[in-house]
C-alpha positions as CSV (number, residue, x, y, z in Angstrom):
1,X,0.0,0.0,0.0
2,X,1.4,3.4,-1.0
3,X,1.9,6.2,1.6
4,X,-1.0,8.1,0.1
5,X,-3.3,5.1,0.3
6,X,-2.3,4.6,4.0
7,X,-3.1,8.3,4.7
8,X,-6.5,8.0,3.0
9,X,-7.3,4.9,5.1
10,X,-6.2,6.7,8.3
11,X,-8.4,9.7,7.3
12,X,-11.4,7.5,6.7
13,X,-10.9,5.7,10.0
14,X,-10.7,9.1,11.7
15,X,-13.9,10.3,10.2
16,X,-15.8,7.0,10.8
17,X,-14.9,7.2,14.5
18,X,-16.7,10.6,14.5
19,X,-19.9,9.3,12.9
20,X,-19.2,9.8,9.2
21,X,-20.3,7.1,6.7
22,X,-18.2,6.2,3.7
23,X,-20.0,6.7,0.4
24,X,-17.0,6.3,-2.0
25,X,-13.2,6.0,-2.0
26,X,-11.1,7.2,-4.9
27,X,-14.1,8.2,-6.9
28,X,-13.2,8.9,-10.6
29,X,-15.2,11.7,-12.1
30,X,-14.0,12.3,-15.6
31,X,-10.3,13.1,-15.4
32,X,-10.5,13.9,-11.7
33,X,-10.5,11.8,-8.5
34,X,-12.2,12.5,-5.2
35,X,-10.2,10.8,-2.4
36,X,-13.2,10.2,-0.1
37,X,-16.9,11.0,-0.3
38,X,-18.6,10.7,3.1
39,X,-22.0,11.3,4.6
40,X,-21.7,13.6,7.6
41,X,-23.2,12.5,11.0
42,X,-26.2,14.8,10.4
43,X,-27.2,12.5,7.4
44,X,-28.0,15.6,5.3
45,X,-24.5,16.7,4.2
46,X,-22.3,15.0,1.6
47,X,-18.6,15.7,2.4
48,X,-16.0,15.5,-0.3
49,X,-12.6,14.9,1.5
50,X,-9.2,15.7,0.0
51,X,-6.4,13.9,1.9
52,X,-2.9,15.2,1.8
53,X,0.0,13.6,3.7
54,X,3.7,14.3,4.2
55,X,6.5,12.8,6.1
56,X,7.9,16.4,6.3
57,X,5.2,17.7,8.6
58,X,1.7,19.3,8.5
59,X,2.8,22.5,6.8
60,X,4.1,20.4,3.8
61,X,0.8,18.6,3.6
62,X,-1.2,21.8,3.9
63,X,0.8,23.3,1.0
64,X,-0.4,20.5,-1.2
65,X,-3.9,21.8,-1.0
66,X,-3.2,24.3,-3.8
67,X,-5.4,26.2,-6.2
68,X,-5.1,23.6,-8.9
69,X,-6.2,20.8,-6.6
70,X,-9.2,22.9,-5.5
71,X,-10.1,23.6,-9.1
72,X,-10.1,19.9,-10.0
73,X,-12.3,19.1,-7.0
74,X,-14.7,21.8,-8.1
75,X,-14.9,20.4,-11.6
76,X,-15.6,16.9,-10.2
77,X,-18.4,18.3,-8.0
78,X,-19.9,20.2,-10.9
79,X,-20.1,16.9,-12.8
80,X,-21.8,15.2,-9.8
81,X,-24.3,18.0,-9.6
82,X,-25.1,17.8,-13.4
83,X,-25.7,14.1,-12.9
84,X,-28.0,15.0,-9.9
85,X,-26.1,12.8,-7.6
86,X,-26.0,15.4,-4.9
87,X,-29.6,16.4,-5.2
88,X,-31.3,17.0,-1.8
89,X,-28.0,17.0,0.1
90,X,-26.0,19.9,1.5
91,X,-22.4,19.9,0.4
92,X,-19.1,20.5,2.2
93,X,-15.5,20.1,1.0
94,X,-13.0,19.2,3.8
95,X,-9.3,18.7,3.9
96,X,-7.6,16.0,6.0
97,X,-3.9,16.5,6.6
98,X,-1.9,13.5,7.7
99,X,1.6,14.0,9.2
100,X,3.5,10.7,8.8
101,X,6.8,11.9,10.2
102,X,6.4,10.0,13.4
103,X,5.4,6.4,14.2
104,X,1.8,7.4,15.0
105,X,0.3,9.6,12.2
106,X,-1.1,12.9,13.3
107,X,-4.3,14.0,11.7
108,X,-5.7,17.5,11.2
109,X,-9.3,17.9,9.9
110,X,-10.0,21.1,8.0
111,X,-13.8,21.4,7.7
112,X,-15.1,23.5,4.8
113,X,-18.1,25.7,4.6
114,X,-21.4,23.9,4.4
115,X,-23.4,24.8,1.3
116,X,-27.2,24.5,1.3
117,X,-28.9,21.5,-0.3
118,X,-28.7,21.3,-4.0
């Protein structure tokens, strides 16, 4: 398993412990991929989760959430909306940073702004 895949699994476990349900992993939408698609504990919000990891610390992982990545996530979400797959749900895009520099990975959850139901 690649370091990125391990980080995604750690992020998914982190969210599931907090009441989120997994809807999809590594969802391909056209040329783009969404790392995780989760249902929030409120059962009314779909959360698209971008996972970034680094063995060089949290700041390095945070830096990987750049404008290009946000643009690609936005395009994937627009496609899901056109297909009406998000209809009736609020939407949020979160980041999960995973610092793998120590034996036990540190996780930071960066919740996004909740958008009203589609």
